[in-house]
C-alpha positions as CSV (number, residue, x, y, z in Angstrom):
1,M,0.0,0.0,0.0
2,K,1.4,3.3,-1.1
3,Y,-0.4,5.6,1.3
4,T,-0.6,5.2,5.0
5,F,-4.1,6.5,5.3
6,T,-7.5,5.5,4.0
7,T,-8.3,6.4,0.4
8,D,-10.8,5.5,-2.3
9,D,-10.2,5.5,-6.0
10,Q,-10.8,9.2,-6.4
11,S,-8.5,10.3,-3.5
12,T,-5.8,7.8,-4.6
13,A,-5.8,9.4,-8.0
14,F,-5.7,12.9,-6.5
15,F,-2.7,12.0,-4.2
16,D,-1.0,10.5,-7.2
17,E,-1.5,13.8,-9.0
18,I,-0.1,15.7,-6.0
19,S,3.0,13.4,-5.9
20,G,3.4,13.9,-9.7
21,E,3.4,17.7,-9.2
22,M,6.0,17.5,-6.5
23,I,8.2,15.3,-8.7
24,A,7.8,17.7,-11.7
25,L,8.1,21.0,-9.7
26,F,10.9,20.1,-7.3
27,N,12.8,17.2,-9.1
28,I,12.4,14.9,-6.1
29,S,11.9,11.1,-6.2
30,Q,8.5,9.4,-6.0
31,D,9.5,7.9,-2.6
32,D,10.2,11.4,-1.3
33,A,6.9,12.8,-2.7
34,V,4.8,9.9,-1.3
35,G,6.6,10.1,2.0
36,R,5.8,13.8,2.3
37,I,2.1,13.0,1.6
38,N,2.1,10.2,4.1
39,R,3.7,12.4,6.8
40,Q,1.1,15.0,6.3
41,W,-2.0,12.9,6.3
42,K,-1.0,9.7,8.3
43,G,-4.0,8.1,10.0
44,Q,-6.6,10.2,8.2
45,S,-9.4,9.1,5.9
46,F,-10.2,10.6,2.4
47,V,-13.3,8.8,1.1
48,G,-16.0,10.4,-0.9
49,P,-16.3,13.2,-3.4
50,D,-17.0,16.0,-0.9
51,D,-13.8,15.9,1.1
52,L,-12.3,19.3,1.8
53,I,-9.0,18.2,0.2
54,Y,-10.5,18.8,-3.2
55,H,-11.1,22.5,-2.4
56,E,-7.5,23.1,-3.4
57,T,-5.5,22.0,-6.5
58,A,-2.8,19.4,-6.7
59,V,-0.2,22.1,-7.3
60,F,-1.3,23.9,-4.1
61,W,-1.0,20.7,-2.0
62,A,2.4,19.9,-3.7
63,K,3.9,23.2,-2.8
64,T,2.3,23.2,0.7
65,L,3.7,19.8,1.5
66,Y,7.1,20.6,0.0
67,Y,7.6,23.9,1.8
68,G,5.4,23.4,4.9
69,V,2.0,24.4,6.0
70,R,2.9,27.7,7.7
71,V,5.2,29.0,4.9
72,K,3.6,31.6,2.6
73,W,5.2,30.1,-0.5
74,W,2.8,32.0,-2.8
75,L,4.6,35.2,-1.8
76,N,7.9,33.8,-2.9
77,P,9.8,35.0,0.1
78,P,13.6,35.2,-0.1
79,G,15.4,32.2,1.2
80,L,12.5,29.9,0.6
81,A,13.7,26.4,1.4
82,P,11.9,23.0,1.4
83,R,10.7,21.4,4.6
84,P,13.3,18.8,5.5
85,Y,12.4,15.2,4.7
86,P,12.5,12.8,6.3
């Protein structure tokens, strides 16, 4: 199992899209991208089409997971660095 939380077909596809965006944007491995996703949402459940996760784009989540939840990456601050992983 790739993700360490509960998914359905729709959310699995969305998380795959998020990991693909991280790989394309930041030139990281799939293991790194999936690991960041698992770290963020471990133990949660994403089932059904009305989940709040879909209120943002895959690119938004990719950047948020890469830089961190509290970093205002959309402002492109100087010295922007990725959140360490693992």
